[in-house]
N, C-alpha and C positions, 0 to 999 in steps of 0.2 A: 594618545596611546595609553594602553593599560600598563602601568608601572609597577604592578604588584603581581606576585605569583600566589596562586590559591593553595589552601591546605586540602589535600584529598579526603580528609576525615571531617565529616559533618558534625557528629557528636560522638562522645565516648560514654558508653554505658558500662561502667565498671571496667572489666578487662576486654569488653567487646567493642571494637570500633565500628561505627556505621559510616560507610564511605559514600561520598557524593555520587560516585559512579553507579552504585547500586540503587540509590534514590532516584537518579535520572532514569535508569532502566525501568524501575517500578512505576514512576510517574508517566513515562512514555507508554507503558502497557495499559495503564488505567485510562489515559486519554484516548488511545487507539480503540480500546474497548467501547468507550462511550460513543465515539464517532461511528464505529461499525454497528452498534446496536441501532442507532438512529437510521443509518443507511439501510440496514436489513429490513426494518419496518417499512421504509419508503420504497424499497425494492420488491415488496411483496413476499418476503421470506420470513421464516420463523426465527426471531431473534433469540429465543430461549436456548437454542443449541450452542450459542456462543460461549456460555460459561465454561463448560468442560473443554470445548474445542480450543479456547484461548490458552488454557493451561497446557494442553498437550502440544499445541503448536509452539508456544513460548519455550517450553523445555527443549523441544527438538531444535528450535532456532538457537537457543543458548548453547547447546552441545556443538552444533555445526559451526556457529560463530567462534566459539572458543577454539575448536580444532583448527579452523582456518587461521586464526590469529597465532596460535602456537607454531604452526608450520611457517607462517610469514616471519615471525620473530624468534625462530628457533635458537638464535644465538643467546637469547635471554634465559633459555631453559635448559640448554644442553649440559651445563655443569650441575644443575640442581632440578631435575625433572619433577620433583615433588611440588614445585611452585606452580605447575600446571593446574593442580587441583586445589591448592590452598589460596584463600584470599590474602591480600587484596588482588583482584583480577585487574590486569593492566590494560585489557582491551578485548574487543570482539571483532571478528571479521564479518562484515555485512554479507558478503557473497556466500560464505559458509552458512550463515543463518538463513538467508533466502532459500538456498538449496534444500536444506533439511526441513525447514519450516514448510516449504511448498509441498514436499513429499508427504509430510505429516498431515497437512490440510487435505490433500487429495485422498489419503487413506481414511481420514475421519469422515469426509464427505461421502465416500463410498459406504462406510459403515452405517452412517445415518440415512443413506439413500436420499441425499439432497443434491441439487444440481451444482456440481463443483465449479463450473465456469461462472455461474452467476454469483456464487460466493467469492470467487476469485476477484471479481470486480468490486465487491464490498470490502474485501481485505486490502486491496491496493491502496486506497486513500489512507487506511489505517496504518499501513507500513510507512507512508510518508510522514504521518503525524508522529509515529513512534520515533522515526529518525530525527525529526526536528527537535524533539525534546531530549532523547537519550544521548545525542551527540555532545551535549553540554557536559556529560561525564568525562569526556576526553579533555575538556578544558581544565577540570579540577585535577586530573591525573597528569596534566602537562604532556599530552601526547597528541598525535595527529596534527602536527604543524608542518609548515613548509619552509622555504628558504627565507633568508633575511629580507626585510622590507622596511621602507620608510613611510608607508601608508599610515594614515591616522589610526587605523584599527589593528595595527601590529601588536602582538602580545609578547610579554617577557617570558623566558624559559630559564629556570634555574640551571646552574652548571651541571648538577647531578642528573638532570633529565634531558640533556642535550645529546643528540646523536654524534657519532665520531667526527663527522665532517664539520660540525659546528661547535666543538668544545670551546670552553672559555680560553683555552690556550690559543685557539685559532681566531675566535671572534670575541670582542669585549662583552662584558656582562650587560652593558646597556643595549646590545643588539636586540631588535624586535623581529618577530617572525610572522609569516602568513598564518592566520588561524583557519586551517583547513576544516576543522570541526565546525566553525561558524558558517563557512561556505556551504557545507553539506546540510547544516541545520536550516539555513534560509532556503536552500533548494527543496528540502523536504516540505517546508511550509507552503511554498509556491506550488509544488507538485500536487499536494493535497487539495489546494483550492482549485486548480485546473481540472483534476479528475472529478471532483464533486460537481463542478460547473458542467462538465461534459455529460455527466450522468443525468442532469436535469434538462439540458438544452440540446443534446444531440441524441436523444433516445431512438429516433427513427433510423439513424445512421449507424448506431452501435450494434454489435453482435456480442453475445455473452462471452466474456474473456478478454475483450478488447482493452479494458482499462488496466488489467494486469500486464498485458503485453506493452502498453504505453508506459507503464511503470518501469518495466525492464529497459525500454529504450531510454527513457528520461534519466534514470539512475545510472545506466551504463555510460551515457554521454558525459554526465557530470563527473563520475568517478574516473573516466578515461582522462578528462582534462585535468583533474586535481592531482593525478599521479605524476604529472610533469613538474609539480612543485616539490616533490619528495626526493630525498637522496638515500633513504634507508629502505627502499622497496625490496620486496622479495622478487627477484628477477629470474628469468629463464632465457639463456642465450643473450643476455644483456637487455632484454625487454621486460619491463615490470609485469609480473604475473597478473596483477589487477587489471592492467590494460588488455591483456590477452583474454581474461575472463569477461571483461566488459564487451569486447567484440563478440564473444561467444553468446552474450545475452542480446546485444543489439541486432546483429544480422539475422539470427533465426526469428526474433520477434517481428522484425520488419517483413521478412518473407512470409511468415504465418499470417500477419495482418493483411498483406496483399492477396494472398491465396484465399483467405476466408471472405474477402470482400469482392471476389471475382463475380462477374455476371452469372446469374443462374445458380448461385450458391443454394444449398438446401435450406429449407425453412427451419427457424429456431423455435424451440418450445417456449411457451410463455413462462412467466414467473409462477411460483407455487401458488400465489394468491394474486392473480392479475387484476382482480377487481379493486384492489387497494394500492397497486403499484403506481408510484409517481416518479421513480428514479431508476436508472439503469436501462439496459437494452430492452426494447419493447417486445420483440419476438414477433415473428410473422403471423402466428396464430391469432394474435389480438391486435396486430398493427394495421389491419385493413378496416376502413370504415366506409359503409355504403354512401353513395352520393344522395343528398337529400332530395334532389329532383326525381331520382329513380324511386325513392321511397314513396313520394307523393303520387307518382304515376301508378305505382303498384296498388295504391289505395283507391284510385278512381275506377269506376265500373267500365267494362268494355262496351263501346258503342254498338257492337254487333249483338250483344246480349239484350234480350227484352228486359225492360225495367220491371221490378217487382210490382204487381198490381195490388192496390189497397184492398184490405180484407173487407168483404161485404158486411154491412151492419145487420145484425140479426133482428128480425121483427119480434115484437113482444108477443107473448102467448095470448090466445083469445081471451082467457080468463083474467088477464091483467087489467087492473083498473084504468090503465092508459090506453087500452085497445079501443 
Protein backbone atom coordinates (compact mmCIF):
# COMPACT_ATOMS: atom_id res chain seq x y z
CA UNK A 1 0.00 0.00 0.00
CA UNK A 2 1.00 3.63 -0.49
CA UNK A 3 1.81 4.90 2.98
CA UNK A 4 2.47 8.54 2.05
CA UNK A 5 0.27 11.44 1.04
CA UNK A 6 1.53 13.65 -1.80
CA UNK A 7 2.10 17.39 -1.85
CA UNK A 8 -0.18 19.05 -4.42
CA UNK A 9 2.52 21.63 -5.22
CA UNK A 10 5.23 20.47 -7.62
CA UNK A 11 7.51 23.51 -7.42
CA UNK A 12 7.37 27.00 -5.94
CA UNK A 13 8.43 29.82 -8.27
CA UNK A 14 8.70 32.67 -5.81
CA UNK A 15 5.13 33.52 -4.77
CA UNK A 16 3.71 31.38 -7.58
CA UNK A 17 3.02 27.70 -6.80
CA UNK A 18 2.95 25.22 -9.68
CA UNK A 19 0.48 22.44 -8.93
CA UNK A 20 0.76 18.82 -10.04
CA UNK A 21 -2.85 18.98 -11.18
CA UNK A 22 -2.02 21.66 -13.75
CA UNK A 23 1.09 19.77 -14.84
CA UNK A 24 -0.97 16.62 -15.33
CA UNK A 25 -3.54 18.52 -17.41
CA UNK A 26 -0.80 20.05 -19.59
CA UNK A 27 1.01 16.72 -20.07
CA UNK A 28 -2.28 15.03 -20.93
CA UNK A 29 -3.05 17.66 -23.56
CA UNK A 30 0.44 17.36 -25.05
CA UNK A 31 0.25 13.56 -25.25
CA UNK A 32 -3.27 13.68 -26.71
CA UNK A 33 -2.08 16.18 -29.34
CA UNK A 34 0.80 13.95 -30.42
CA UNK A 35 -1.51 10.93 -30.70
CA UNK A 36 -4.13 12.85 -32.69
CA UNK A 37 -1.56 14.30 -35.09
CA UNK A 38 -0.31 10.81 -35.96
CA UNK A 39 -3.84 9.45 -36.30
CA UNK A 40 -4.96 12.39 -38.43
CA UNK A 41 -2.17 11.75 -40.92
CA UNK A 42 -2.97 8.04 -41.05
CA UNK A 43 -6.68 8.83 -41.41
CA UNK A 44 -6.04 10.95 -44.49
CA UNK A 45 -6.93 14.26 -42.82
CA UNK A 46 -4.99 17.53 -42.58
CA UNK A 47 -3.20 17.47 -39.21
CA UNK A 48 -2.28 21.17 -39.48
CA UNK A 49 -5.71 22.27 -38.27
CA UNK A 50 -5.15 20.60 -34.91
CA UNK A 51 -3.06 23.41 -33.43
CA UNK A 52 -5.72 26.11 -33.06
CA UNK A 53 -8.47 23.54 -32.74
CA UNK A 54 -6.84 21.95 -29.67
CA UNK A 55 -6.64 25.32 -27.92
CA UNK A 56 -10.28 26.16 -28.59
CA UNK A 57 -11.57 22.72 -27.58
CA UNK A 58 -9.32 22.55 -24.50
CA UNK A 59 -10.54 25.92 -23.21
CA UNK A 60 -14.16 24.94 -23.82
CA UNK A 61 -13.62 21.60 -22.06
CA UNK A 62 -11.91 23.35 -19.14
CA UNK A 63 -14.87 25.70 -18.67
CA UNK A 64 -17.43 22.91 -18.93
CA UNK A 65 -15.45 20.59 -16.68
CA UNK A 66 -15.00 23.28 -14.04
CA UNK A 67 -18.71 24.16 -14.13
CA UNK A 68 -19.73 20.52 -13.70
CA UNK A 69 -17.32 20.10 -10.78
CA UNK A 70 -18.52 23.27 -9.02
CA UNK A 71 -22.14 22.12 -9.26
CA UNK A 72 -21.11 18.63 -8.10
CA UNK A 73 -19.15 19.96 -5.11
CA UNK A 74 -21.14 23.13 -4.41
CA UNK A 75 -20.75 22.63 -0.68
CA UNK A 76 -17.05 23.55 -1.08
CA UNK A 77 -17.84 26.88 -2.77
CA UNK A 78 -21.15 28.10 -1.38
CA UNK A 79 -19.51 30.08 1.44
CA UNK A 80 -16.69 31.46 -0.72
CA UNK A 81 -17.68 31.55 -4.42
CA UNK A 82 -14.48 33.36 -5.40
CA UNK A 83 -12.69 30.01 -5.02
CA UNK A 84 -14.47 28.91 -8.20
CA UNK A 85 -12.17 31.14 -10.24
CA UNK A 86 -8.97 31.19 -8.20
CA UNK A 87 -6.31 28.44 -8.08
CA UNK A 88 -5.65 25.88 -6.84
CA UNK A 89 -8.43 24.10 -8.75
CA UNK A 90 -9.57 21.05 -6.85
CA UNK A 91 -11.02 19.21 -9.81
CA UNK A 92 -12.83 19.06 -13.12
CA UNK A 93 -15.97 17.17 -14.10
CA UNK A 94 -15.24 14.96 -17.10
CA UNK A 95 -18.81 14.94 -18.38
CA UNK A 96 -18.97 18.73 -18.38
CA UNK A 97 -15.72 18.85 -20.32
CA UNK A 98 -16.89 16.25 -22.83
CA UNK A 99 -20.14 18.15 -23.47
CA UNK A 100 -18.65 21.60 -24.04
CA UNK A 101 -15.57 20.21 -25.80
CA UNK A 102 -17.70 18.24 -28.27
CA UNK A 103 -19.81 21.30 -29.09
CA UNK A 104 -16.67 23.40 -29.60
CA UNK A 105 -15.11 20.70 -31.84
CA UNK A 106 -18.28 20.50 -33.95
CA UNK A 107 -18.42 24.27 -34.45
CA UNK A 108 -14.71 24.41 -35.27
CA UNK A 109 -15.07 21.60 -37.82
CA UNK A 110 -17.96 23.45 -39.46
CA UNK A 111 -15.86 26.62 -39.56
CA UNK A 112 -12.94 24.78 -41.17
CA UNK A 113 -15.28 22.78 -43.44
CA UNK A 114 -13.76 19.44 -42.48
CA UNK A 115 -15.67 16.16 -41.83
CA UNK A 116 -16.62 16.34 -38.15
CA UNK A 117 -17.40 12.62 -37.74
CA UNK A 118 -13.99 11.58 -39.08
CA UNK A 119 -12.30 14.05 -36.77
CA UNK A 120 -14.46 12.77 -33.91
CA UNK A 121 -12.89 9.33 -34.43
CA UNK A 122 -9.43 10.90 -34.34
CA UNK A 123 -10.25 12.79 -31.14
CA UNK A 124 -11.73 9.78 -29.28
CA UNK A 125 -8.41 7.96 -28.61
CA UNK A 126 -6.90 11.31 -27.67
CA UNK A 127 -9.59 11.78 -25.01
CA UNK A 128 -8.63 8.44 -23.48
CA UNK A 129 -4.93 9.38 -23.51
CA UNK A 130 -5.74 12.70 -21.89
CA UNK A 131 -7.75 10.94 -19.19
CA UNK A 132 -5.04 8.35 -18.53
CA UNK A 133 -2.47 11.06 -17.75
CA UNK A 134 -4.50 13.93 -16.30
CA UNK A 135 -6.28 11.74 -13.74
CA UNK A 136 -3.02 11.51 -11.78
CA UNK A 137 -3.60 15.13 -10.80
CA UNK A 138 -6.40 13.82 -8.57
CA UNK A 139 -3.84 11.70 -6.74
CA UNK A 140 -1.77 14.74 -5.80
CA UNK A 141 -4.90 16.66 -4.78
CA UNK A 142 -6.05 13.66 -2.70
CA UNK A 143 -9.44 13.51 -4.38
CA UNK A 144 -11.47 11.06 -6.45
CA UNK A 145 -11.12 8.15 -4.05
CA UNK A 146 -13.61 5.54 -2.95
CA UNK A 147 -14.40 3.65 0.20
CA UNK A 148 -12.01 1.89 2.57
CA UNK A 149 -10.09 -1.10 1.22
CA UNK A 150 -7.44 -3.59 2.27
CA UNK A 151 -6.28 -4.18 -1.30
CA UNK A 152 -2.52 -3.74 -1.92
CA UNK A 153 -3.07 -0.63 -4.05
CA UNK A 154 -5.12 1.24 -1.45
CA UNK A 155 -4.01 4.85 -0.88
CA UNK A 156 -3.75 7.01 2.24
CA UNK A 157 -5.81 10.20 2.55
CA UNK A 158 -4.98 12.99 4.99
CA UNK A 159 -7.61 13.85 7.56
CA UNK A 160 -8.01 17.30 5.98
CA UNK A 161 -8.96 15.79 2.61
CA UNK A 162 -11.41 13.16 3.77
CA UNK A 163 -15.12 13.38 3.07
CA UNK A 164 -17.50 13.59 6.00
CA UNK A 165 -18.31 9.87 6.01
CA UNK A 166 -14.62 8.93 6.36
CA UNK A 167 -13.23 11.54 8.75
CA UNK A 168 -10.43 10.54 11.10
CA UNK A 169 -12.98 10.60 13.91
CA UNK A 170 -14.80 7.78 12.12
CA UNK A 171 -11.93 5.84 10.56
CA UNK A 172 -8.32 5.64 11.80
CA UNK A 173 -5.55 7.51 9.98
CA UNK A 174 -4.11 4.20 8.79
CA UNK A 175 -7.22 3.49 6.69
CA UNK A 176 -6.59 3.06 2.97
CA UNK A 177 -9.07 3.91 0.21
CA UNK A 178 -9.88 2.80 -3.34
CA UNK A 179 -7.89 4.93 -5.85
CA UNK A 180 -10.70 5.70 -8.28
CA UNK A 181 -8.40 8.04 -10.20
CA UNK A 182 -6.12 5.06 -10.89
CA UNK A 183 -9.01 2.94 -12.14
CA UNK A 184 -10.04 5.69 -14.57
CA UNK A 185 -6.44 6.18 -15.66
CA UNK A 186 -5.98 2.48 -16.48
CA UNK A 187 -9.35 2.44 -18.22
CA UNK A 188 -8.26 5.38 -20.36
CA UNK A 189 -5.03 3.63 -21.35
CA UNK A 190 -6.84 0.44 -22.34
CA UNK A 191 -9.56 2.38 -24.14
CA UNK A 192 -7.03 4.26 -26.26
CA UNK A 193 -5.31 1.02 -27.25
CA UNK A 194 -8.63 -0.61 -28.23
CA UNK A 195 -9.86 2.34 -30.32
CA UNK A 196 -6.55 2.70 -32.14
CA UNK A 197 -6.51 -1.06 -32.83
CA UNK A 198 -10.06 -0.93 -34.21
CA UNK A 199 -9.10 1.96 -36.45
CA UNK A 200 -6.48 -0.22 -38.10
CA UNK A 201 -8.13 -3.64 -38.10
CA UNK A 202 -11.88 -2.93 -38.47
CA UNK A 203 -11.81 -0.27 -41.18
CA UNK A 204 -14.31 -2.02 -43.45
CA UNK A 205 -16.83 -2.37 -40.62
CA UNK A 206 -16.48 1.13 -39.18
CA UNK A 207 -18.51 4.16 -40.12
CA UNK A 208 -17.25 7.70 -39.42
CA UNK A 209 -18.12 8.62 -35.83
CA UNK A 210 -18.22 5.04 -34.53
CA UNK A 211 -15.10 5.43 -32.38
CA UNK A 212 -16.47 8.47 -30.57
CA UNK A 213 -19.72 6.60 -29.89
CA UNK A 214 -17.69 3.67 -28.52
CA UNK A 215 -15.82 6.13 -26.32
CA UNK A 216 -19.14 7.34 -24.89
CA UNK A 217 -20.20 3.75 -24.15
CA UNK A 218 -16.83 2.72 -22.67
CA UNK A 219 -16.41 5.75 -20.43
CA UNK A 220 -20.07 5.72 -19.43
CA UNK A 221 -19.90 2.10 -18.26
CA UNK A 222 -16.67 2.70 -16.32
CA UNK A 223 -17.96 5.86 -14.68
CA UNK A 224 -21.29 4.23 -13.81
CA UNK A 225 -19.45 1.43 -12.02
CA UNK A 226 -16.98 3.68 -10.19
CA UNK A 227 -19.76 5.88 -8.80
CA UNK A 228 -20.82 2.94 -6.64
CA UNK A 229 -17.56 3.38 -4.69
CA UNK A 230 -18.23 7.02 -3.77
CA UNK A 231 -20.26 8.50 -0.92
CA UNK A 232 -19.89 12.22 -1.69
CA UNK A 233 -21.71 12.03 -5.03
CA UNK A 234 -23.90 14.75 -6.42
CA UNK A 235 -27.27 12.99 -6.30
CA UNK A 236 -30.75 13.50 -7.70
CA UNK A 237 -33.59 11.71 -5.90
CA UNK A 238 -30.95 9.56 -4.22
CA UNK A 239 -29.30 8.51 -7.48
CA UNK A 240 -25.78 9.76 -8.31
CA UNK A 241 -26.05 12.34 -11.09
CA UNK A 242 -22.93 10.90 -12.74
CA UNK A 243 -24.73 7.58 -13.13
CA UNK A 244 -27.76 9.32 -14.68
CA UNK A 245 -25.48 11.17 -17.10
CA UNK A 246 -23.64 7.91 -17.84
CA UNK A 247 -26.89 6.27 -18.91
CA UNK A 248 -27.67 9.34 -21.03
CA UNK A 249 -24.37 8.77 -22.84
CA UNK A 250 -24.52 4.97 -23.10
CA UNK A 251 -28.08 4.37 -24.32
CA UNK A 252 -28.19 6.97 -27.13
CA UNK A 253 -24.70 5.95 -28.29
CA UNK A 254 -25.76 2.29 -28.56
CA UNK A 255 -29.00 3.22 -30.33
CA UNK A 256 -27.16 5.44 -32.82
CA UNK A 257 -24.55 2.72 -33.44
CA UNK A 258 -27.26 0.17 -34.19
CA UNK A 259 -29.21 2.55 -36.41
CA UNK A 260 -26.15 3.63 -38.40
CA UNK A 261 -25.16 0.01 -39.05
CA UNK A 262 -28.59 -1.05 -40.27
CA UNK A 263 -28.78 -2.83 -43.64
CA UNK A 264 -28.90 -0.44 -46.55
CA UNK A 265 -27.43 2.50 -44.71
CA UNK A 266 -26.37 5.41 -46.94
CA UNK A 267 -22.84 5.45 -48.29
CA UNK A 268 -20.11 7.30 -46.38
CA UNK A 269 -17.85 9.86 -47.93
CA UNK A 270 -14.18 8.88 -48.04
CA UNK A 271 -11.44 10.62 -46.10
CA UNK A 272 -10.22 14.00 -47.31
CA UNK A 273 -7.10 12.28 -48.71
CA UNK A 274 -8.16 8.62 -49.20
CA UNK A 275 -5.05 7.80 -51.20
CA UNK A 276 -2.91 7.99 -48.04
CA UNK A 277 -5.47 6.84 -45.45
CA UNK A 278 -4.54 3.68 -43.54
CA UNK A 279 -6.60 4.21 -40.35
CA UNK A 280 -10.25 4.88 -39.58
CA UNK A 281 -13.49 4.17 -41.42
CA UNK A 282 -12.90 3.26 -45.04
CA UNK A 283 -15.94 4.90 -46.59
CA UNK A 284 -18.14 3.29 -49.24
CA UNK A 285 -16.73 5.47 -52.00
CA UNK A 286 -13.31 3.84 -51.73
CA UNK A 287 -14.16 0.63 -49.94
CA UNK A 288 -15.07 -1.42 -53.04
CA UNK A 289 -12.34 -3.13 -54.96
CA UNK A 290 -13.01 -4.89 -58.31
CA UNK A 291 -12.43 -8.60 -58.56
CA UNK A 292 -9.13 -9.40 -60.26
CA UNK A 293 -10.72 -12.07 -62.47
CA UNK A 294 -13.17 -9.50 -63.78
CA UNK A 295 -10.30 -7.12 -64.53
CA UNK A 296 -8.51 -9.82 -66.51
CA UNK A 297 -11.70 -10.68 -68.43
CA UNK A 298 -12.14 -7.04 -69.35
CA UNK A 299 -8.67 -6.95 -70.81
CA UNK A 300 -9.18 -10.05 -73.06
CA UNK A 301 -10.59 -9.42 -76.59
CA UNK A 302 -14.08 -10.56 -77.44
CA UNK A 303 -14.12 -13.83 -79.45
CA UNK A 304 -16.85 -12.44 -81.71
CA UNK A 305 -14.75 -9.50 -82.79
CA UNK A 306 -12.26 -10.01 -85.63
CA UNK A 307 -8.67 -9.88 -84.61
CA UNK A 308 -6.68 -6.94 -85.82
CA UNK A 309 -4.92 -7.82 -89.12
CA UNK A 310 -1.22 -7.13 -89.31
CA UNK A 311 -0.27 -4.11 -91.30
CA UNK A 312 0.98 -4.89 -94.84
CA UNK A 313 4.63 -4.27 -95.40
CA UNK A 314 5.21 -1.45 -97.78
CA UNK A 315 7.24 -2.28 -100.94
CA UNK A 316 10.37 -0.29 -101.55
CA UNK A 317 10.13 2.40 -104.20
CA UNK A 318 11.42 1.48 -107.71
CA UNK A 319 14.40 3.80 -107.45
CA UNK A 320 15.56 2.18 -104.23
CA UNK A 321 18.87 0.36 -104.35
CA UNK A 322 17.19 -2.75 -102.96
CA UNK A 323 14.49 -2.86 -105.63
